[in-house]
N, C-alpha and C positions, 0 to 999 in steps of 0.2 A: 229578570222577569219579562222584559220586552224582547228578549232574543227570539222567542218563538214567533212573534209578530213578523219579524223580518224573514223568517223561514216559511211563511205562509204559502208563497207561490212556488217554493222550491220543488215541491213534490211533482209539479207538472213539468218540470224541466224547462221552465219558461224563460230563463235568463239567457238561453242560447240565442242563436241567430233567428231573426223573425221569420224567415222563409221556411224554417223547419218547424217551428213551434209557434203558430200565430195566435193561439188562445192559451196563454200561460197563466193559469191560476188554479189553485187547489180547490177553491169553492166550485169552479166549473166542473172539475172531475166529479166532485161529490154530487153536484146538481144533476149531471147527466145520468149517473148511475142510479141515484135515488128516483129520478123521474121515470127511468126505465123500470125500476122495481115496483113502483106504485102506479104505473100507467093504467092498470086495470081499475083503479079506484077513481073512476071519472066523476062519481057523484060528489066528491069532496070539492068544495068551491075554491079552496086555496090549494096551491100546488104542494106536493109533499115537501119540497125544499123549504117553502115558506113556513109550513107547519113546524118543521124541525128548527128553523131559524127562530121562530117565535118561542118555542120551548127552550131553546138554548139561551135566548135573550132573557127570558124570565129567570132561568137558573142563575145566570151570571149577575143579573141585577140584584138578585137576592144575596148572592155571595158577597158582592161589594157592599151591600147594605149592612151586613152584619160585621164587617171589619176588614181593614187592609191586611191584617195578618193572615186571615183566612184566604184572602185573594192571593197573597204571596205564596202561601203553602200550596194552593192549587196550581199556581204557575210553575212552581218548582217541580211538582209531580209531572206536569205536562212536558216541561223541558227535558227532564231526565228520560221519560218514556219516548219522546219524539227523537231525541238524539240517539238513543239506543236503536230505534228502528232504522234510522238513517245510516248509522254505523254498520249495522249488519248488512243492509242493502248495498252500501258502498263497497264493503270488503268483498262480498260475494261477486259483485259486478266487476271490480277491478281484476279479480282472478280470472275472469272470462273476457276481459277487454281486448279489443283489437284496435290499436291506435290508428291504423290505416283508414278506418271507417270515418274518422273525423276530418280527413283531408279531402280536398283543400280546405283550410280554415276559412278562407274567404273565397267562395265560389266565383269564378271569373265572369259568369253570366249574370250575377246579381250584385256583386260588390258589397259595400257596407251600407248602402242606402236604406235597407229595411231595418237597420239597427235602431235608429232614433225613434221611429214610431213605437216599436216594441218597448224601448226603454221608458218612454212616457207612460205606456199602458201598465207596466209592472211596477211603476214607482210606488204604488200603494203598498207594495211588500216591504218597503223601507221605512214605513211610518214609525216603527218601533223605536228607531233611534231618537227622534224628536220627542216621542212620548216619555222617554226617560226623564227629560227635564221637567215634565209636568208635575212630577211628584218630588221635586228637588227639596221641598221643605220637610219631607219625611225621610230624607236620606242623611245619614250621619256623615259629617265632614264633606259636604257637597263640592266644595272647591277642589278637593282631591279625588273624590270618588266618581263624580259626574263625568269628567273627561275620560277617566279610565273605563267607565261603563260604556260610553258612546264609542270611543275608539276601539275598545275591546270587542264590542258587538259587531262593529263593521268588519274587523279582522276575522272574527270567528265565522260570521255569516258568509263572508266572501270565500273563505277556505272551504266551507261546507258546500257552497254553491258550485265551486270549481270541481270538487270531487264527485258530487252527485251528477252534475251535467256531463262530466267526462264519462261516468259510468253509463248514463243513459245513451249517449251518442256513440260510445265505443263498443257497446255490447250487442246491439241489434242493428239491423239495416234501417236506413232512413225511411224506407217505405212504411215501417211500423209506426214511426212517431210523427211523420209529417202530416199536418192537418188532423191530428188525433188529439181530441180533448182529454182523453184518459190515458195518455202515453205512459205516465209513471206506473199506473196500475198494470198496464199491459206488459211493460218491461219486467216488472216484479213477477208477474205470472209466468213469463217465459223463463226467468232465471230461477225462481224458487218454487213456483207452483201456486196453487190456489191460496195456500197459507200466506205466501209473500204478497199476493194481490190484496188479500184482506188486510194484512198488516199495513201496507202502504195507504190503502183507503182509510183505515183507522187513523194512521198518522196524519193524513190530510184533514180529517175531521178534528183531530187534536189541535193542529196548527190553526185552523179556522176558529175553533173554540177559544184557544188562548188569545188569538188576536182580538176577538170580541171582548174577552175578559179584561185584557190590558187597555183596550180602548175605553171601556166604561170607567175603569179606574182613572185614567188620565183625563178624560172629558169631564168627569165629575169634579176633579180638582181644578180644572180650568174654570168651570162654572163657579166654583167656590171662590176663586181668586177674583173673578169679575164681579161677584156679589160684594166682596170685601172692598173693591175699588168703586162700587156704586155704578158700574156699567150696566148691571142688571140689578134687580131688587136685592137688597141686603138680607132679606128674609131667607134666601137660599143658604146663608152662612150658618144657619142653626145646626148645632151638633147634637146627635142623638145622645140622650142622657145615659144610655146603657152601652151602646156599641161604639160611641165616640167617633162616628163617621158623619160626613156632611150628607145626611140622608135625603134632604130635599134636593140637593144638587144631583145626587145619584138618581133620584126619582125623575127629575126633569130629563136627564140624559137618557134614562131608560124609556121614557115616553117618546122621545124623538126617535130612538132606535126602532121601537115597535111600529111607530107611525111610518117610518121610511120602509121598513120591511113590507108593510101592507100596501103601500101605494106605488112602489117602484120595483123593477126587476133587479136581480143581483148584479148583472153586468153594468147597468146604468149607474147603480150606486157605487160600484168599484171604480169605474172610469171617472165619474164625477168627483169621487174622493181623491183620485190621483190629481186631477186638475186643481182642486182646492188646495191640496197640500203642495203642489208645485208653486202656487201663488204664495203660500205661507213660507215655503223654503226660500223663495226669492226675496220676500220681505224680511226674513230673518237675516239674510246676508246683508241687505241694505241697512238693517238696524245695527248690525255689527259695525259697519263703516261709520254710521252716525254716532254711535257710542264712542268710537275711537277719536273722531274729530271733535265732538262736543266735550268729551272728557269730563263728565260731571263728577262732583266730589264723591258721590256714593258709588261710583263705578271703580271697583278695585278688584278686578278678576285675578284669581290665582293662576289660571291657565290662559295663555295667549295663543291665538291661532297663528300658526307659522306662515311665513311668506305673505304677510299682510302688505298691501291690499289685493294681491293677485288672487289668493284663494277665494275670498268673498266675491270678488268681481266675476270670477269664473262661475261661482255658484249662482249669481244673479242672472248671468247671460244664459247658462244652460237651463235653469229652471223655467224661465219665461219662454225660451226657444222651444222646449219640449211641448209646451201647451199647444203650439201651432199644429202638432201632428194628431190632435184629437178631432173627433167628429164635431162639427159646428154646433150641433144641438147640445152636446155635452158641455162645450165651452160656454154656450149661452146659459145653460143651467147654473154653472159655476159662477158666471158673472152676475146672474140673478141673486145668488146668495151674497155676493160681495156688495151689491147695491142695497140689498135688504139690511146688511150689517151697517152700511153707511147711513141709511135712513134711520135705523135704530139709534145710532149715536146722536144724530142731530135732533131727533124727536124726543128721546128719553135720556140717554146716557149723558149728554153734554150738560143737561140741566141738573144732574145729580152727582156726576163725578167731580172730584176735587183735585186729583193728581194730574198735573200737566206733564205731557210727554217731554222727553229729553230734546227732541228736535225743536219743538215749540219754544222751549226755554232758550235754547241756543240761538234761534232766529231772533227772538225778542231782545236778547242781551247783545246781539251783534247788529241791531237794527240800523245803526248809522252806516254800516258798511255793506249791508245787503239790499237787494232791490226792494222797492216799495211793495211790489206784488207779493213777494215772499213774506214780508212782515204783516201785510194785510191778511194773507191766508192763515198765518199762524195765529193771529188775533181772532179770526173768525171761528177757528176750530177749537180754541182753548176751552177747557171746562169752565162752566159757570159755578159749579158747586151746588149741591142739593140743599144744604142748610145755610142759615145765616151765620157768617163767620166773622168774628170780631178779633182783630189782631192787636196785641198789646206788647210793644217793645218795652222791656223792663231793664233797668240797670241800677236805679237808686232805691235802696231799701226804704227810704223815707217817703217816697211817692208811689212805690209799687202797690201797696195795699189799696190805696184809694183808686188807682187806675184799674186794678182788677175788679174792685167792687162796682165801679161804674160800667166797665165792659160786661161784667156778669149780669148786672141788672138789665142791660140792653139785650144781651144774648138770650136771657131767660124769657123775655117777652116774645121773642121770635122763635123760641125753641131751638136756639142756635148753639154754636160752639165758640169757646174762647181759645185763641191761640196765643200763648205767652212765649215771647221770643227774647232771648238775651243775646246781644251782639258783642262778640269778643273781637276787638280791633287787633289786627295783626300788622306788624311793621311791613312797609312796602317791600323791603328787601327779603322778606321771608315768604316762601311759597306757601299757599294755603294748604296744599297737600302735606307738606312737611309739618306745618303747624298742627294739622289735624292728628298726626301721628304722635306728636310730642307734647302738645299743650295740655296742661292740667287746668281744669276749670272748676275749682271748688266754689268760687264766688257764683258762677253761673248755676251750679247745681243747687246751691243754697237758695238763691233768688227764685228759681223755678219751682223748688219744693215749697217755698213760702207761697208762691202764686197758686199752686194747687190747693194748699190749705185755705187760702182766702176764697177761692172759687167754690170750695166745698159747701159753703153756706148757701149757695144758690143751686137751683136745679138745672145745671148746665154741665156739658162735657168740656174738658179742658185738655188741650194739647200743649206740650212744652218742647221747645227746640232751642239748641244753642247754635248760633250762626257765626262762622268765622268770615271776616271781611277786611279788606284794606280800607274801605270807605264806609263809615257808619251810616250815613244817610242813604247811600246807594244800597246798602244791605236792607234797610227798612223798605225801600221801594221794591227791591227784589223779593223780599219776604211777602209783601202784599200779593205779588203775582204768583209766587211759588205755592203759597198756602191758600190761594183763592179767597182772600179777605174781602168782605163787603164793606167793612168799616174798620178804620184804624184809630185806636185811642192811644195817644202818646203824650208824654209830659213835655213841658216847655220851661227851659231855664230862664234865668234873669238876664242873660247876656244878649239883649236885643239891640242890634245896631245895624246901621245901614251897610249895604254891600258897597265897598269902595268902587268909585267910578260909575255907579249906576244911579239913575234917578228914582227907581222903584225901591220901596222898602223891602226888608227881608220878609215881611209877611206876604207881600205880593209874590216874591220869589218862591216861597214855600208853597203857596196855594195856586200857582199859575197853571199847574197841570197834574193834579193828583190822580193816581190810577184807581183810587177807591174813595169812598167817603172818609173824611178825616175829622176827628175831634182832637184838637190840641188843647191840653189842659194846663192852665196856670194854677197849680194846686195850692190852695190855702185851707185844705181840709174838705172832706167829702160830707156835705150837709145839703141834701136836696129839699129841705123843708120849705124854703121860699126861693122860687126861681123867677128871674127877670129875663124876658126875651125881647130885646129891641128888634123891630122889623120894619122894613120898607118894601117888602115883596122880593121876589127873586128866588132862584132855586136853593140857594144856601140857607135862606130863612126857613124853607121847607124842612131841611134836615134839622135845624135848630128846634123847630116846632115838634118834629117827630121825637127827638130826644126828650124834650120837655114832657110830651104826652106819655112817653114810656116811663119816665121817672114818676110821673103822677100816678100811673097805674101800679107801679111797684111800691111807692112810699106814701101815696096820698098827698102829693106835693101841692102847694098853693102856687099857681102860676100867674104872673103878671105880664101883660103884653104892653110894650111901649112903642109908640109911633110918633115920630117928629115930623110935623107937616107945617106948611105955610098957613093953612086955614084949619082951625080946630074942628069945625063941623064936618068938613070933607074928610079930615083925618080920622075922626071917630067912625064915620060911615065905612071907610076903607078897613079899619081895624076890626069892626064887627063882622064884616064879610070875610076877612082873612081868618079870623078866629073860628068861624063856623066851618070854613073849608078845610081847616087843619085839626079838627077834633079837639079844639080848645075853647068851645063855646062857654064853658064854666070859668074861664080865666078872667081875672080882673083886667079891665082895659084902661090904659093910661095914654092920653094924647097930650103932646106938648108942642109948642112952637118955639122957634129960636135956635139956640146952639145945640147941636147934637151932643157934643162933648159934655156940656153942662147937664143936659137932660139925663144922660146915662149915669153920670156920677151922682146926680141927685137921687135918682130912683134906685140906685144900687146900694144906697146906704142901709136899707132895710131888707136887702136880699142876701141869701146865703150862697147863691150861685147865679152867675150871669152867663147866658148862652147867646152867642151872637154869630150871625153869618159872616164868613170871612170876607166876602166880596159883595156885601149888601148894596144894591142899587140905591144911591142917594144916602147911604149910611157910611160904610167903610170906604167907599170911593172918595167921599168928602173928607173922611178922617185921614186917609192916606195923603190926599193933596195938602191937607193942613199939617201933616206930619205930627199928629197928636195921638196916634194909635197907642204909642208907647205910654203916653201920659194916662190915657184912659185905663189901660190894663194895670199900670203901676199904682194908680191912685185909689182905685176901688179896693175895698177890703175883703171882698168875697172871692171865691174861686171863679175862674173864667174859663168857659169852654168856647173855643173858636171853631165853628163848624164850616166845613167846605164839602160840597158834593163832588162826586167823581167828575172828571173832565168830560164834557160832552163831545169833544172833538174825536176824530177817528183815533184809534189807539196808536197807530204808527206815527201820526203827527205828534202825539204827546211824547212818545218815546224819543223821537228825533230831537226834541228840545231838552231832554232830561239832563244830559251831561252838563250843560251850562248851569243848570240849577244846582247840581251836585257841588261843583267846585265853588260857586258863589256862596252856597249855604254852609259849607263846612267851616268857613271862617266865622260866620255868624252864630253857628250852633256849637261852638266849642264848649259852652257851658250848659248845653242841653242835657239836663240831668237824666232824662229817661233812657236815652240810648247811649249814655256814656259807657265806655268799655270798663 
């Protein structure tokens, strides 16, 4: 389908040496002839070329709108017709060729210096190769057929280029084709007569039309993919009920095409397109290197680029070097588009996108070995995610249902999404890639299927993922970052013990640097009827209050607030103000003096759920020093939710400390039921 796109400039003979053919493009042949033909119609405000371009754009937008099959059929007809015209032209030309006319191949007075500027200019003719990948999802067996399509197109187009250029340069004197924007048509007229000139002109129009048709098809699929990834609005993903095409994406693409036709001249559009695609090609080669180095689990290509990394490095260098041969105005225009795209990402896409790039993930996972500037940059550009996302690591069927119910109730309030993750622990001596290929996960499939059923009672979307990892806790933290979780709801086993050789408790270790808000649930049944929230102020109590308010909205919960103070009057004044600030003005206020431990245990006797901030100023800080946190959690009979807000330190500082937390926590969390493999 995209072969003709690569043949677009061929008919001008432009891929030869720049001093012979300085304006190498079929569209320019067509433009000069059409402008000459319609020059007398001066009353038309738009040039004849733009009128034809607008008509063609409308036609091809309509064809793409009604279906990819129709687009493919039209492309096939154009390819066969164009190849036939070129074949006839080449055969007749070679019969009349004089090879001596192409010598010397490199004129001694000019050298090869004009080659690079022309190479950059005609780069737009090669866009068909990369456009093939834009419709990869609609290609059968893409791992096998895509490399064949790309490599085959390059080989065929190169062969056709060589024969046609040889024909043009060897048939007539250079005086006919030098500085001649309609060289192909003039050569055909001399060889075959007026019919040949008309045929080549028609072939040029076919090539240009096919290029436009293929570009609309590819661009609309790119828009569709960006909508699916929330880089642009997901409303563009809507499929036409009858034609089964992404008609909104096609419409947006068509609107841009028509707009550019109206506001810019053809040469500016072509050269700006070349610069933009040189940038894209350079970045594609960089992306290949990144994928090879990062080696993400999802990256399992069937085809591997030979001579890696030499080939992609040459691609990077040549792509960016060729940009320097363009007019500064054109380069500035292309840079403007790049800056606009960057601004769009930070203003819109970053707040809505949920998929983090491979490079960002790699940098964050290697943060201890990489420069702080790189880690900080990766943190700055990582997606925030558009909806509220609640991650639930599940492993124990006994606690899975209650965790999903709690997470779904919270996600439903924020119109968010639940992400259920089951972590399969892989032995250290087994490579994760090997495990992925051989590991059977019936337990994971059953757990995640049950999670989907439990979430179905709520008006929330649910994603399910099986994660393979050597370290369970590391996998949880990685899942928070990978899936863009705002809140993590996880279970807490009974094996709570101090980390050997450390003064801090395991609770402190767990919550010293969370990458998102955390709710750790000591599950004794999900019953939000009577909730007790002890508070002494601080950020973690805000999360506890938010959870309580959310459950109140979902279940009509009765909330009691507890504050332990030295003076009861000042304590009540604080609690009234705190309740008002946190949308809990209807809650029952309870103020106590004396022992924090005693107060919590006393008031928890009539509660069905206890929600407490993990590092409450004046509350858990005192509990930790007194080493009675385990007693409080063990002695109350209701479920306990330990709340901790995301770390407020810079992200890289948090990551640099994480590994010490992992290894200390693994011993303490052996009985952690929720993320048990």
